[in-house]
N, C-alpha and C positions, 0 to 999 in steps of 0.2 A: 387172526382176521385183519385184513388191511383196512386202512382208513377209508379207502374207496368202497370196500364191501360194507363197512359199518354205516357209511352215509347213504348207501343205495336205497334202503327203505324210505329214508327221509326225502330223498330226491324224488322217488316215485310218488310219495304222499303229496309233496309240494306240486309236482306236475299234475296230479289229479285235481288238486285244489285250483290251480290255474285254469284247467279245463272247465271245471264246474262254474267258476266265476265268469269266465269268458262266454260259455254257452248261455248261461242265464241272462247276463247283461245284453249279449248280442240279440237274443230273442226279444227281450223287453224293448230294446231300441228299435229293432225292425218292426215289431208289432205296435210301436208308438205308445207303449205303456210308459216309457221314458221319452217324453216329447223332445224335439229339437230345442236346444238351449237349456235343458235341465242341468243343474249342477251335479257333479259327481264328487262325492266326498269319500276319500279313502278310509277315514276313521269309521264312518258309518257303515261302509261296506265290510270292513274288518269285523265290526260288531255283528252285522247281519249274517255273515257267513261263518262266524266263529273261527277265524283264522288270522294269521299275522298279515301285516300290510305288504310283505314281499310278494306272495302270489297274487294279491290284489293288483299291485303295480304291474306285474308281468302280464296279467290279463288285460289291463288298460293299455299297455303298450301294443298288444296285438290288435285291440279294437281301434287304436289310433292309426295303426298301419293300414287298416281297412277303411279309414276315413269316417268312422262312426263316432269318434270323440275327438275333441280338440283340447290342447293345453294352451292356455292363454299366457301372455307375457308375464302376468303376475303369478304364474304357476298354478292358478286354479284350473280345474278341468270341468268340461261341460260336454253334453251330447251335441254333436255337430249339427249346425243348422242346415236346412234344405234351401238351396239358392233358387227361389221361385222366380226371381227377376231374370235370371239367365237360363230358365228352363228350356227355352226354344233352342238354344245351342246344344243342350243335352239331347233333346229330341232329334235334332238333325244328325248328331253322331250315332245315336241309337239306331235310327232307321237305316243309315248307311251301312253300319256293321251287320245288321240283319241281312241286308241285301248281298253284300260282297262275300260274307262267309258262307252263306247258303249256296251262292253261285259257284264258289270255288270248291265246295264239297261235292257238288254235282260233277265237277270236272275231274277232281283228283282223288276221290274217295276210293278206299279199298274195301273188300268184302267184310273184313273184320270191323271196319268203322261202322258199317250199318248195324251190326249186332250191338255195338255199344250204344249207338243212337237210339235204337229200338228199345233197349233196356231202360234208358233214361226216360223215354216216352211212356213206357209202362208204369214207371214210378210216378210220373207226372199225372197220368190218368187216375191212378189210385189216390193221389193227393186231392185231385179235383173231386173225385167221388166222396172222399172223406170230408170235404170242405175244410181242409187244413191249410190255411193261407201260408204259414211259414214253410210247410212242406212244398206247397206249390211254388213258392219263390225259389227254394233250393233246387227242386227238380227241374224247374223251367230253365234255370241258369245252367245246370249240368247238361241238359238237353242241347241248348244252343252252343255251349262251349265244346261239346262233343262234335257238333257240326263244324264249328270253326277249326277244330283240330283235324278233321277229315279234309279240310281245305289245304292243309300242309303249308300254311304261312304263319309261323310263330309270332310275327309282329302283329298281325291282325288278331290272333288268338289272345295275345297279351293285352292289347288295347280293348278288345271286346270284354275280357274279364274285368278290366278296370271299370268300364262303362256299366256293366251289369252290377258290379259291387256297389258303385256309387248310386245306382238307381233302385236299390232294394226297398227303401222306404217309399219311393214313388210307386213301385209295384205293389206295396202293401196298400196304398191308397186306392190303386186300381182294383184290387180284389175287394176292398171294402166297399167300393162303389156298387159291387154286385152282391153285397152282404155275404161275401165268401162263397156264394153259390155261382161259380163260374160257369157260363153256358157251355154245354158240351160241344158246341160247334168249334170252340177254340182248341179242344183236344183233336177234333177232326182236321183242323188246319195244320196242326203238327204232323198228323198222319199224311196229309197231302204233300207236305214238304218232303217227308221221307220218301214218298213215291217218286217225286220229281228228282230227288238226289239219286235214288237207285236207278232211275231210267237215264241218268246223265242228261237230263233236259235242263240245260243251263238257263234258258229264257224263262221257263215256267218256274224253276226253283227261285230265281231272283224275283219274279213277280209275286209269287206266293209269300215270300219272306217280306217283301215291301208292304204288301197289303196287311199282313199279320202285324207288323210293327206299327203301321199307320193307324190301325184301329185301336191299339193300345194308347197311342198319342192322343187320338181324338177323345177317347174315354176319359183320360186324365185331364185334358183341357176342359172338357165339359164339367168335370167335377170342380175344377178350380174356378170356373166362371159361375157355376151354380152357387158355390159357397165362397163369397168374396172375403169371408172372415177366416178362411182356412189357414192362411199364413200366420195370423195372430194366434189362433187356437193352438197351432202346432208349436 
């Protein structure tokens, strides 16, 4: 048996450990169980997950790459803060990317793209029905990224993915504002966007995407205004 073969089970075990830590911490951060600014202690995590610090560090590197945790100059680690002061710039970018990617999808999509988009929409509808906020966040992102990919501009797709990744906790607040009971009309809005894309109706596709994004922005803004202690609590 070669050294590579002998080490393979350990590598698989470590890989599964990294995935376990990553998945659980990611869900806790996105679900605000670990609030922004919370300290991350590798030793405590190693004790919690009953594993060495190596897979813990690898999981934290992945989370840092997604902007969910920060490593400070003193090498301490914390859950990344949400920048409420510059939220308006995030909202501007979000609305713009909804508009441009949906319009381009209406112009450049292929038949196979529609099948993929409809598949993600079916998953999103199931998540809404189940009132599963984390599943809603994931399937909503997959739906809109599939639309972006149908627009055939990889620069926009990459930028939109970054924007959606950075806004996952904001989207969690959005769903919380409905107590995770998202009105079914938002599922229908997705369906209407699909219809406009399939019909290659560029104007309607752009308008529907803009209206859909703007209602998300309005709802989050109302939440922030209603609870002016939100930033401190988070």
